[in-house]
N, C-alpha and C positions, 0 to 999 in steps of 0.2 A: 545247314550250314550256311556262313558269311558269305555275304556278295563279296566278289573282287574287290579291293583296293583299288580307287579310282585318282586319278589327278584332280587337283579345285587349281584355276586360275582366274587372275586379278590382271584386267590392262591397266598400265598405268603410262597414263600420256604423260610426258616430260617435254612440256612446251610444244617447238616442232619437232622433235626426236631428240634423243637424250645422248646421241653422239654430239659432241660440241660444235660440230659444222655439220650437222643432218639440217638442218637450219637451209643451208644453202642448195640441200638437192629436194629440199620438201616442195609437195605440191598444193599446201593447204587452201579448203573451199573455205575461202572469205578471211582468213589469216588467225594470227591466234587468239585475238579479241574478237572473234564472229560467232554468236550461238550453233549459226550453219555448220562450220568446223567443227565443235563438239558435238554436237549431234549427231555429225558420221563418224566421229568415232564411236560413238555409246552404242548405235544403232551395226557397226562392224561388231563391235563383242558382244554385243548381244546373238548377231547372227550366229558366230562362233562360240555361243555357249557357255562364255565366261561368268563365275560367278559376280563379278561385280566388276565394275572400273572406279578408280583409284586416284582421286587428283593430292596431290601433296602440295603445301604452304608453307609462306614462312610469311610476317609483315614487316619484313626490311628489305631494302636492296642490297642484292646482293653481285658484287663484280669481282672481277680483277684487277689489281693494282698492282703493275711490274715492272718496265724498262718506260715502256710507256700505257698508261691507263688505256685496258679493251675490253668494250662491252661483252655481253653473253645473253644469250638471247633466253634464257632462264630467270634473267635479274625482273625477268616482266612477269604477273604472274594476276590472273583476274579471282575474286573470291570464289573459293570452292563452293560454300556452301549455297551464295547464291545459285552459281551455276549448276547445282545437282537437284533444285528444285525448279530448272528448267528443264533439264534432264528426265527427272520424272513422270514427265505430262508427255514424253516423247520415245518413252520405253515402256515395255508390260514385266519382264521378268530381271532387269537386271540388276545386281545388285547396286548401290550409290553410295560410294565411301570418302570419307574428305579429311582432309588435317586440321584439326582446332587445336590451337597450345594451352596449355594448361599456365603456361605464367604469362600468358598476356591476352586473357581473358577472365570472363566471372563465372563460376558453375550454374547460377541460377539462368545464365541467357541460354548455355550451352545445352542444359539440360534441354530447354524449352525448345529450343531451336532445331535440336537433333528428334528430340518426340513430335515435333511440328513436321517433318520431311519424311518421320516416320510412318504417321500417318498418311500424310498425300502420297506418298509410296504404296500405303497396301503393305508398307514391310520390310523394307529391301534396303534399311539406312545403314552405313557403319561409320566408327565413330575413330581416327586414325590418333590416339590420345600421344601427345609429344610434348617434350619439354624444350623450352628457346635457348638458344645457345647466342644469337646474331646480338652482336654491339650495336649495330643499326637498331636492331628489332625493339632492343631496350633503351635506346635516345627515345623511338618513335611512343613509347609510353610515360615518358616524364621520369627514367632511369637514367643516371649517369653510369652506370657498371649493368648487366643482367646478373639474375641472382647466381649464385655458388653451385658448385656439381648435385651438394648433398640439400640443399634449400631447397632446388629445384625438383628433386626427385620426390622429399617430403611435399613438397607443395600439392605435386603430382597425384599423391596417392589419397592426400584427404578432399582433392580435387575429386576425383573420381568417388569417394566416400559418398559427400555430397549429392553428386549429379544421380548416382543412383538409387539413394535415397529418394529424390526429387521425382524420378521415373515411377516409384513407388505410389507416388500422394495418393492418386486415387486408386480402389482395389477395383479388381478384375470385375466386377459388375456394376460400379458403383455408378454409374450411368443409366437409368433409365430409360427416359425418355415417354414417358410414360402421361400420355396427352390424355387419358380420362381424369387421372388423379391429379391433373396438373403439376404434378411434377418430374422436372430433368434429373435431376441427380439424387443420391440419398446422402447429403451433409455427412449422415455418419459413418459412411465410407470413405472421408476422406481425413488426411490425414497430413498432418503440419511435421516439419520436421524440425523447428529449434536448434538448427547445429550451432556450436562454440566449440569454434578449434583454434588451433595456432592462427592457420593462416586465413580462416574465411567464419563469419557468422552468418549464416541462412536460417530466416524463418518455416519460407517454405508456405501453404504448397503450392504444385506447379498449377499453371493457369489451363489445360490440358489434360486430358484421362491417360490413361496407361497407354504406352507405347504398345501397338500390333506385335509386335516381338517381345515384349516385356522390355528390354533394355537391346537399342540398337545395337551392335556387335558389334564389342571390344577391340581397336586393332593395335599394334606398337611394333616401335622399332628398336626401341631400347638393345643394345649390345655392352653397355658397361655393366659391373657387377651391380648395381644400382639399378639399372634399365633391367635387367632380367631377372633382376629380384621383384620387381615389380609386375612383368610380364607373367611368371608364374603363378603370382596371385591372383592374377583382373585380367587376363590378354587373354582375346577367346584365339584370333591369328596374329603370326608374331609374322612381320617382314623385315628379311636378313639380307646379305649381300657376303657372299664369300666367292673366290675365285675359281675353287675347284671341290671337286666331292669330296677327300680327306677331311679338309678344315670345314665345313659344309655338315658332313656327317657327327662330328668331333660336337660340335654346336648345338645341333640338333640332338644327340643324345642326353649332353650334359642340360637341357633346356627342360626335355620331356621327364628327366632325375626329379631334378626342382617342382615342375608344376606336379608331379607326383606326392614330393614332399608336403604341395601345399593344401593335400587333402582332395587334390583333383583327379579325374581322367588325364590321362595322357591326350584320349583323343579330341579332348574339349579345349584343346589348344593347336592350330594349326600353322606348323611353320613353314614358309612361305618365300624361300630364294628369289632374288631378282635376277632373270638371266636377261639378256639382249641379243637375240637372234635375229640376224645378218641373214636372207633367207632367199636363194636363186634358182630353177631349175638346175643348174649343175655346178659344180664348186667353182670351177673357173670363172661365172659368172660373179660368185659371192666374193670372190678373193677382190674381182677387178674391183667391185662396189668399194670394197673393205679400204683399198688401195686410193681411191677415189676420193672418200670421205678424209683417208689421215694428211690427202694434199690438199684438201679445202682449208684444213687447220689454218688458222691466221698466223702468223711468224711470231707475230708481238705477241700474242695469245699463247701461244704455244710455249714463247722464255717466261711470260712471265709465270704460269703456271708448272713448270719446270723447277722455276727457282723459288716460288712456294716449297715445291716438294721438298727441296735438298736443302731451302733455310739459305742464312750468309754463309756459309760454308766457305761456301763458293761464288763471286763474281761473274754472272754469267754476260753482263753488259762487255767485259774488256776481255770476250774470246773470241774468237774468231768460230761464227757459229753453223762454217761448213766445215770445221775440222772434229778432232775425236773428244769426246769429255775429259779430260785429265784428271787425275786421282783425286781426290776430295779429302781435304784435312779432315784428321776423325773430328767425332763432336758427339759427346754425350746425348743430345736432346736430339738426335736426328739420325742417328745411328742405325737402324734399322729401314728408315726411309732410303738412305745412303744405301746403303746396301741392296736392295731393290734396283733403285739405278742405274748402281754400279753394275747388277748383274745384267740387267737390259742394254747395258752399253756394251758390252762384252760380245753380245749375243749377234754374231758379223761386226760387220766393217759398216758402222752407222756414224752419221756427222752429229752433232748436238741437236740440231734443227732437226734432224730426222727422226732423234732420240724424243728431244719434247715434243713433237708432234704425237709418237705415239703416247707417250705417257697423258697427254691430254685428250687424246681419242679414248682411253682407259678407263673404266671404272673399277671401283674393289668388287663388281658383280660380276658372274659370268659370261662374257663377250663369244655367242656362240653362232658359228659362221658355215654354211654351209649347204647344201640339199635338205628339202622336206625331212628326206629321210635320214640324214646325217644329224639333223636338228632333234628330231626325234627320238634315234638311236641315244643322243648326249641326257635327253629331259626322260627318258626310261632308269639310262646308267645312275643317273641323281636318285631317283622314285625307289629302284628298288634295293639300294644301298642306304636307305634310311637316311638319307640326306635331306629331304623334303616329303613335305604333304602334298604341295603342289609349287607354283611357280608363278611369283608377278613378272608377266611379262613387262618389258621396257624396250620398245622396239626404238631402233634407233636412228630412222627416217618416218617421218609422219605424213599422212596417213598410210603413206605406201606399204613399208612393214608390215604395218596391221592387217591390212588387207592382204599380205601377201600368206603371213602367218597364219589367216584363220582360213584362208582358202584352200594351204595346201600342207600345211604342218597340224594342222587340227585333225583335217579327216585321215591322216596318217596313225595321229593316238588313237582315234576311235576305232579302226580297224586294228588294232594292237588291244584294244577292251580297255585301254585305261584311261580314257574320255567318256563323259555322256553324250549320249547320241539327242537328248532332249531334256529340256529342263522337267522337272520330276517334282517339285515344287512351287510357291511362288514367292515366298521370303528370303533372303538371303541367309538365314539361319538354317531354311530346308536345304538351300543350297551344297554348305557349307557341313549340312550334320553336324547341328550344335544346336543343344537343349533349348528350349525356350526360359528363362529364367522365372522362377515363382517367385511372386510378390513376397515380400517380409510379412507382410496382412492375413499370407493363406493361413500363417499360425496362429492360432486364438493367444497363445499366452503372448502375443507382442503388445505391446504394451501401445494405447492410441493417443497421441498428443491431439488437443484440440487447435484447429487455427484460430489464430486470434483475427478476432472479425472489431476492424475500424469502425468505430462510434463516434458520429458528429458531436463536437461540442455545442451543445446549446442553450450555453449560459450567454 
């Protein structure tokens, strides 16, 4: 008899909280640029037996420009790979996942850095594979325009092919450390890559042994057709966002079908929607915190974000913000977004500013507000409906709401048999129930490519 299915969970700290005004209630230990702050978050996540802590990234400045330019706390980001290197030393079991773009990095550098993190953490590394879309990011790397959609995903596919090839550079037993014979590794078990592709030319081999996990865990978040196609072939964790169970369940079923069609087991790809749990001892307390956060959204930021949602079909700067939102002119470009905004504006008597604050506070991921039992009920519903293999926990206020979730929601999930009560393995793959990839050179039929050794010109 197989063991009961259990949830997986990733902690996803976003700045000082995922809520756009969360930083105004946050009590960070040392601030957003402090190792002490991130170490605390990692220790809380590990105490909660999370599979991993997961840091997103972008290499471009992101802010909102509206009727007045206004800053957002998530425009500031530290380098996540450097951060995870530090957190590897202060944690023992927690997985360590970071985002590295395939658009503005090179495969050899990513392969080497992720392999190093996997070695130094004892097999706890994960790589969130993304393609960049930010215009500012493109200009930071010498481009006038960022890559087009099709080119981004073609480049990402080839990037992954190169990186996994480099991770196989050393066979499993290549490093012998034979002190008596004076041989540290067997050169016959080291393989060059000599990749010649449309986007990359990479010789190889890598300069470190095969990672402890074989490959660090591959995470992706693409929701477009191209993104899902790449995920079905290569992703082991898919990070996604859905507002409700029907939407998430539809995505889950469709992507699992694509994974099987790609020749993989459906269990080889864990689908994990993001949720934003706001937890308090009573529902009234939770709703009060929610209302307070909404009130803390700066009016300029709220209006700017609402203007971005509806486009230029209606100029909000010319309207009374304390009055209702008028009917919007029809627009093919923003029809679905307009419909959602119009529906929200009809949901009770709300002013433009109130509506804007609700829009700014919201995300495409599910916002769950209530008691520990209510949050656990909602998670169990998603899980049993085959809408999720687990969840990416995105606290609206940090570190407070991560602490409350670990202290009160995790024990409730454990009581129901839905979440682990102890780590059973040491690597991120073991936490997630993922197989360790077999090196391509385990097959004797795989042709060996000799590394080209540099020789000095003695003439």
